[in-house]
Backbone as CSV, one residue per row, in Angstrom:
resi,resn,N_x,N_y,N_z,CA_x,CA_y,CA_z,C_x,C_y,C_z
1,UNK,-0.682,25.320,0.230,-1.202,24.060,0.683,-1.485,23.126,-0.515
2,UNK,-2.020,23.594,-1.644,-2.224,22.683,-2.770,-0.863,22.067,-3.237
3,UNK,0.248,22.876,-3.132,1.518,22.308,-3.613,1.894,21.101,-2.703
4,UNK,1.738,21.230,-1.416,1.994,20.169,-0.418,1.112,18.962,-0.761
5,UNK,-0.104,19.153,-0.984,-1.071,18.026,-1.305,-0.586,17.361,-2.659
6,UNK,-0.160,18.127,-3.599,0.354,17.493,-4.899,1.588,16.699,-4.599
7,UNK,2.469,17.199,-3.757,3.730,16.454,-3.471,3.414,15.157,-2.749
8,UNK,2.429,15.171,-1.793,2.120,13.954,-1.182,1.537,13.005,-2.137
9,UNK,0.571,13.441,-3.030,0.000,12.630,-4.020,1.098,12.026,-4.956
10,UNK,2.103,12.868,-5.270,3.166,12.350,-6.160,3.982,11.262,-5.454
11,UNK,4.324,11.458,-4.204,5.050,10.389,-3.494,4.220,9.089,-3.482
12,UNK,2.917,9.195,-3.221,2.028,8.022,-3.220,2.013,7.331,-4.589
13,UNK,1.973,8.107,-5.672,2.038,7.567,-7.034,3.374,6.889,-7.274
14,UNK,4.445,7.418,-6.798,5.760,6.787,-6.935,5.813,5.429,-6.291
15,UNK,5.227,5.380,-5.032,5.160,4.113,-4.292,4.263,3.108,-5.082
16,UNK,3.168,3.609,-5.625,2.260,2.660,-6.437,2.985,2.184,-7.641
17,UNK,3.858,2.939,-8.329,4.607,2.462,-9.410,5.628,1.367,-9.016
18,UNK,6.248,1.643,-7.863,7.166,0.672,-7.351,6.437,-0.618,-6.991
19,UNK,5.205,-0.480,-6.433,4.380,-1.685,-6.114,4.023,-2.433,-7.428
20,UNK,3.673,-1.724,-8.435,3.347,-2.288,-9.689,4.576,-3.004,-10.318
21,UNK,5.685,-2.390,-10.188,6.957,-3.065,-10.680,7.271,-4.328,-9.848
22,UNK,7.002,-4.313,-8.564,7.178,-5.513,-7.751,6.219,-6.626,-8.154
23,UNK,4.975,-6.253,-8.469,4.054,-7.269,-8.986,4.545,-7.803,-10.267
24,UNK,5.027,-6.986,-11.114,5.572,-7.343,-12.406,6.736,-8.340,-12.231
25,UNK,7.614,-7.998,-11.309,8.759,-8.871,-11.074,8.377,-10.218,-10.574
26,UNK,7.327,-10.256,-9.657,6.800,-11.513,-9.192,6.297,-12.373,-10.351
27,UNK,5.542,-11.745,-11.231,5.002,-12.468,-12.425,6.147,-12.934,-13.344
28,UNK,7.081,-12.063,-13.595,8.192,-12.493,-14.448,9.028,-13.588,-13.961
29,UNK,9.288,-13.544,-12.598,10.010,-14.571,-11.954,9.296,-15.899,-12.032
30,UNK,7.992,-15.846,-11.872,7.134,-17.043,-11.944,7.172,-17.663,-13.296
31,UNK,7.013,-16.846,-14.300,7.045,-17.265,-15.665,8.458,-17.890,-16.019
32,UNK,9.522,-17.126,-15.590,10.832,-17.666,-15.824,11.052,-18.992,-15.175
33,UNK,10.537,-19.191,-13.998,10.663,-20.458,-13.283,9.956,-21.577,-13.980
34,UNK,8.715,-21.320,-14.489,8.018,-22.324,-15.251,8.750,-22.732,-16.488
35,UNK,9.216,-21.732,-17.177,10.055,-21.978,-18.452,11.301,-22.709,-18.089
36,UNK,11.957,-22.194,-17.011,13.249,-22.800,-16.568,13.089,-24.281,-16.178
37,UNK,11.974,-24.651,-15.571,11.810,-25.996,-15.152,11.673,-26.931,-16.362
38,UNK,11.105,-26.366,-17.384,10.929,-27.153,-18.644,12.268,-27.422,-19.294
39,UNK,13.234,-26.536,-19.085,14.521,-26.743,-19.789,15.629,-27.147,-18.788
40,UNK,15.242,-27.397,-17.572,16.187,-27.867,-16.538,16.949,-26.813,-15.749
41,UNK,16.444,-25.538,-15.789,17.118,-24.536,-15.046,16.096,-23.644,-14.315
42,UNK,15.520,-24.156,-13.293,14.507,-23.404,-12.575,15.166,-22.161,-11.825
43,UNK,14.392,-21.168,-11.534,14.856,-20.034,-10.874,15.147,-20.395,-9.400
44,UNK,16.339,-20.172,-8.897,16.659,-20.465,-7.509,15.927,-19.500,-6.618
45,UNK,15.305,-19.991,-5.555,14.630,-19.174,-4.569,13.403,-18.540,-5.039
46,UNK,12.683,-19.149,-6.021,11.515,-18.529,-6.541,10.479,-18.192,-5.513
47,UNK,10.231,-19.071,-4.575,9.215,-18.844,-3.525,9.593,-17.590,-2.688
48,UNK,10.830,-17.499,-2.309,11.307,-16.344,-1.447,11.158,-15.084,-2.200
49,UNK,11.572,-15.112,-3.522,11.452,-13.835,-4.333,10.020,-13.403,-4.610
50,UNK,9.210,-14.385,-4.998,7.814,-14.077,-5.338,7.043,-13.546,-4.088
51,UNK,7.292,-14.208,-2.937,6.672,-13.723,-1.692,7.076,-12.288,-1.381
52,UNK,8.356,-11.998,-1.522,8.818,-10.618,-1.233,8.277,-9.610,-2.188
53,UNK,8.216,-9.945,-3.455,7.659,-8.982,-4.380,6.142,-8.858,-4.307
54,UNK,5.414,-9.873,-3.965,3.966,-9.745,-3.760,3.677,-8.916,-2.559
55,UNK,4.481,-9.128,-1.459,4.274,-8.304,-0.274,4.495,-6.794,-0.639
56,UNK,5.624,-6.568,-1.276,5.945,-5.169,-1.680,4.832,-4.626,-2.588
57,UNK,4.409,-5.379,-3.616,3.361,-4.864,-4.505,2.070,-4.512,-3.777
58,UNK,1.672,-5.378,-2.869,0.396,-5.130,-2.180,0.489,-3.951,-1.272
59,UNK,1.443,-3.891,-0.411,1.518,-2.858,0.652,1.875,-1.497,0.055
60,UNK,2.677,-1.526,-1.075,3.091,-0.170,-1.530,1.967,0.379,-2.468
61,UNK,0.974,-0.446,-2.809,-0.119,0.064,-3.716,-1.294,0.527,-2.844
62,UNK,-1.447,0.059,-1.631,-2.622,0.486,-0.808,-2.755,1.949,-0.666
63,UNK,-1.674,2.739,-0.323,-1.848,4.179,-0.227,-2.470,4.808,-1.441
64,UNK,-2.128,4.357,-2.630,-2.681,4.891,-3.842,-4.208,4.579,-3.900
65,UNK,-4.628,3.495,-3.423,-6.062,3.171,-3.360,-6.806,4.245,-2.434
66,UNK,-6.213,4.687,-1.389,-6.801,5.697,-0.547,-6.791,6.993,-1.322
67,UNK,-5.704,7.302,-2.015,-5.576,8.629,-2.691,-6.645,8.813,-3.777
68,UNK,-6.894,7.766,-4.539,-7.840,7.860,-5.647,-9.261,7.433,-5.294
69,UNK,-9.429,7.004,-4.023,-10.773,6.618,-3.585,-11.118,5.290,-4.209
70,UNK,-10.120,4.445,-4.489,-10.336,3.105,-5.063,-10.611,2.039,-4.104
71,UNK,-10.748,2.329,-2.862,-11.001,1.326,-1.835,-12.495,0.970,-1.860
72,UNK,-12.835,-0.115,-1.205,-14.208,-0.632,-1.077,-15.046,0.404,-0.251
73,UNK,-16.138,0.808,-0.778,-16.998,1.697,-0.056,-18.459,1.476,-0.356
74,UNK,-19.329,2.192,0.294,-20.713,2.069,0.051,-21.257,3.408,-0.572
75,UNK,-20.705,3.690,-1.744,-20.954,4.904,-2.409,-22.398,5.084,-2.854
76,UNK,-23.053,4.007,-3.121,-24.517,4.193,-3.591,-25.356,4.832,-2.530
77,UNK,-24.993,4.666,-1.278,-25.695,5.323,-0.207,-25.194,6.741,0.012
78,UNK,-23.902,6.889,0.115,-23.179,8.120,0.390,-23.542,9.151,-0.684
79,UNK,-23.457,8.728,-1.948,-23.691,9.615,-3.108,-25.097,10.217,-3.170
80,UNK,-26.071,9.592,-2.518,-27.420,10.118,-2.453,-27.666,11.020,-1.366
81,UNK,-26.720,11.295,-0.478,-26.862,12.189,0.654,-26.439,13.600,0.224
82,UNK,-26.883,14.663,0.982,-26.483,16.004,0.730,-24.941,16.077,0.872
83,UNK,-24.460,17.126,0.146,-22.988,17.251,0.063,-22.246,17.296,1.475
84,UNK,-22.894,18.045,2.394,-22.313,18.183,3.729,-22.227,16.789,4.414
85,UNK,-23.285,16.023,4.294,-23.186,14.673,4.962,-22.208,13.749,4.220
86,UNK,-22.049,13.918,2.906,-21.102,13.123,2.163,-19.687,13.393,2.675
87,UNK,-19.402,14.654,2.848,-18.010,15.090,3.262,-17.849,14.607,4.732
88,UNK,-18.883,14.664,5.539,-18.719,14.203,6.963,-18.411,12.680,6.983
89,UNK,-19.190,11.888,6.277,-19.033,10.508,6.269,-17.700,10.102,5.693
90,UNK,-17.288,10.820,4.593,-15.994,10.423,3.991,-14.855,10.785,4.989
91,UNK,-15.063,11.944,5.701,-14.054,12.328,6.696,-14.081,11.272,7.851
92,UNK,-15.094,10.869,8.300,-15.158,9.783,9.331,-14.462,8.536,8.881
93,UNK,-14.788,8.170,7.649,-14.121,6.943,7.053,-12.658,7.176,6.957
94,UNK,-12.132,8.300,6.573,-10.715,8.568,6.510,-10.071,8.560,7.914
95,UNK,-10.743,9.119,8.930,-10.187,9.066,10.288,-10.129,7.627,10.772
96,UNK,-11.205,6.828,10.443,-11.222,5.448,10.883,-10.137,4.677,10.169
97,UNK,-9.916,4.926,8.931,-8.799,4.286,8.192,-7.472,4.667,8.787
98,UNK,-7.333,5.922,9.126,-6.108,6.391,9.717,-5.837,5.699,10.994
99,UNK,-6.811,5.571,11.894,-6.672,4.944,13.167,-6.273,3.452,12.976
100,UNK,-7.010,2.828,12.048,-6.634,1.395,11.730,-5.218,1.311,11.248
101,UNK,-4.816,2.154,10.328,-3.444,2.062,9.806,-2.379,2.341,10.904
102,UNK,-2.667,3.249,11.779,-1.812,3.542,12.875,-1.600,2.369,13.821
103,UNK,-2.771,1.644,14.079,-2.671,0.448,14.883,-1.863,-0.654,14.159
104,UNK,-2.105,-0.770,12.915,-1.324,-1.725,12.121,0.164,-1.461,12.133
105,UNK,0.421,-0.126,11.964,1.873,0.277,11.987,2.482,0.045,13.354
106,UNK,1.778,0.276,14.418,2.280,0.078,15.749,2.542,-1.435,16.018
107,UNK,1.571,-2.285,15.711,1.775,-3.725,15.947,2.815,-4.337,15.037
108,UNK,2.866,-3.885,13.730,3.812,-4.425,12.791,5.226,-3.924,13.081
109,UNK,5.287,-2.778,13.629,6.661,-2.272,14.038,7.226,-3.197,15.102
110,UNK,6.396,-3.558,16.025,6.869,-4.533,17.029,7.386,-5.900,16.420
111,UNK,6.611,-6.388,15.425,6.912,-7.673,14.797,8.206,-7.481,13.980
112,UNK,8.345,-6.299,13.356,9.614,-6.008,12.612,10.812,-5.962,13.487
113,UNK,10.664,-5.322,14.611,11.763,-5.273,15.592,12.185,-6.631,16.058
114,UNK,11.158,-7.472,16.228,11.414,-8.854,16.720,12.186,-9.635,15.661
115,UNK,11.777,-9.443,14.434,12.417,-10.150,13.353,13.882,-9.690,13.192
116,UNK,14.123,-8.360,13.371,15.496,-7.890,13.287,16.321,-8.515,14.431
117,UNK,15.716,-8.532,15.687,16.428,-9.100,16.758,16.738,-10.547,16.620
118,UNK,15.748,-11.309,16.123,15.948,-12.798,15.939,16.871,-13.154,14.733
119,UNK,16.865,-12.281,13.744,17.684,-12.497,12.570,17.227,-13.680,11.737
120,UNK,15.936,-13.977,11.731,15.425,-15.141,10.931,15.621,-14.837,9.389
121,UNK,15.861,-15.927,8.692,16.081,-15.750,7.239,15.120,-16.690,6.493
122,UNK,14.869,-16.337,5.214,13.947,-17.136,4.388,14.638,-18.518,4.127
123,UNK,13.804,-19.492,3.761,14.332,-20.837,3.638,15.217,-21.032,2.427
124,UNK,14.940,-20.523,1.263,15.699,-20.834,0.119,16.908,-19.947,-0.114
125,UNK,16.711,-18.612,0.003,17.845,-17.722,-0.325,18.482,-17.098,0.932
126,UNK,17.882,-17.245,2.064,18.415,-16.634,3.256,18.211,-15.133,3.326
127,UNK,17.122,-14.671,2.748,16.787,-13.262,2.774,16.347,-12.938,4.220
128,UNK,16.812,-11.876,4.880,16.327,-11.638,6.223,14.843,-11.386,6.206
129,UNK,14.115,-12.064,7.123,12.656,-11.944,7.210,12.277,-10.515,7.465
130,UNK,13.147,-9.781,8.227,12.805,-8.435,8.486,12.629,-7.600,7.171
131,UNK,13.346,-8.019,6.077,13.195,-7.282,4.822,11.747,-7.452,4.210
132,UNK,11.131,-8.573,4.594,9.720,-8.754,4.088,8.745,-7.801,4.823
133,UNK,9.107,-7.343,6.017,8.339,-6.451,6.772,8.398,-4.980,6.329
134,UNK,9.532,-4.627,5.676,9.716,-3.264,5.306,8.689,-2.669,4.340
135,UNK,8.318,-3.368,3.272,7.253,-2.827,2.350,5.995,-2.604,3.147
136,UNK,5.617,-3.492,4.057,4.417,-3.352,4.888,4.523,-2.097,5.707
137,UNK,5.667,-1.913,6.421,5.728,-0.678,7.215,5.703,0.620,6.393
138,UNK,6.418,0.572,5.290,6.409,1.714,4.360,5.015,1.985,3.858
139,UNK,4.373,0.971,3.378,2.983,1.067,2.862,1.984,1.584,3.835
140,UNK,2.031,1.067,5.064,1.189,1.511,6.117,1.450,2.959,6.524
141,UNK,2.689,3.330,6.637,3.003,4.662,6.992,2.594,5.601,5.825
142,UNK,2.771,5.207,4.602,2.360,6.018,3.440,0.853,6.119,3.365
143,UNK,0.180,5.061,3.789,-1.370,5.094,3.796,-1.799,6.188,4.796
144,UNK,-1.180,6.306,5.893,-1.535,7.333,6.864,-1.230,8.733,6.202
145,UNK,-0.089,8.817,5.582,0.240,10.078,4.883,-0.738,10.336,3.735
146,UNK,-1.165,9.395,3.032,-2.148,9.558,1.933,-3.472,10.080,2.454
147,UNK,-3.846,9.697,3.689,-5.079,10.073,4.207,-5.177,11.496,4.734
148,UNK,-4.035,12.068,4.988,-3.947,13.466,5.433,-4.492,14.482,4.375
149,UNK,-4.024,14.352,3.090,-4.619,15.258,2.084,-6.141,15.033,1.841
150,UNK,-6.577,13.849,2.044,-8.029,13.577,1.885,-8.798,14.376,2.942
151,UNK,-8.319,14.295,4.216,-8.924,15.032,5.297,-8.837,16.509,5.063
152,UNK,-7.676,16.976,4.627,-7.493,18.442,4.373,-8.434,18.903,3.262
153,UNK,-8.559,18.116,2.209,-9.459,18.504,1.116,-10.935,18.525,1.593
154,UNK,-11.274,17.605,2.437,-12.616,17.570,2.888,-12.871,18.794,3.788
155,UNK,-11.959,19.154,4.631,-12.090,20.303,5.533,-12.071,21.593,4.749
156,UNK,-11.259,21.703,3.743,-11.122,22.947,2.971,-12.110,22.977,1.776
157,UNK,-12.951,21.964,1.705,-13.979,21.915,0.650,-13.352,21.911,-0.762
158,UNK,-12.297,21.180,-0.902,-11.626,21.070,-2.250,-12.073,19.774,-2.823
159,UNK,-11.865,19.538,-4.127,-12.104,18.202,-4.775,-11.231,17.239,-4.034
160,UNK,-11.756,15.953,-3.852,-10.998,15.035,-3.076,-9.713,14.666,-3.703
161,UNK,-9.618,14.367,-5.033,-8.389,14.123,-5.775,-8.578,14.558,-7.142
162,UNK,-7.467,14.638,-7.871,-7.584,15.006,-9.275,-7.926,13.723,-10.081
163,UNK,-7.849,12.487,-9.503,-8.144,11.251,-10.232,-9.475,10.666,-9.880
164,UNK,-9.961,10.859,-8.654,-11.128,10.159,-8.118,-12.399,10.668,-8.835
165,UNK,-13.396,9.801,-8.821,-14.698,10.106,-9.394,-15.565,10.812,-8.383
166,UNK,-15.168,10.880,-7.129,-16.008,11.529,-6.093,-16.136,12.985,-6.235
């Protein structure tokens, strides 16, 4: 079981690195566009590209936040409770997050299918709008996957993660 948990954690870390690279690409494209405008060669489709990379960065990084316990929480209350209550509340929070992510995945899958069917494209470069939805779907699905080891660690009374302070 620990091997499976480490593999899931590793996959989530890879997605987080891809998300970080996407954020970096958005920043570099923005800087290149600012410099390019000064010398008369702006980056074509800068808005389309930056939006795509920001979407990818955000949604691919969210699962990592779950994995390391980096999400917003009320730890100052939970940390003062007995260990059993802490695990119960963290488990309930993980289940609630899982349900929320499942609902987001369900509704966004419908929106993705609609975009594929309509074939809408971005204004500047003609990037299929459905491509903008893929990082969201991958990130939400990976968030659900990231919550499974958290629940298993809580049930098996293992440390929540190798990185988290909890």
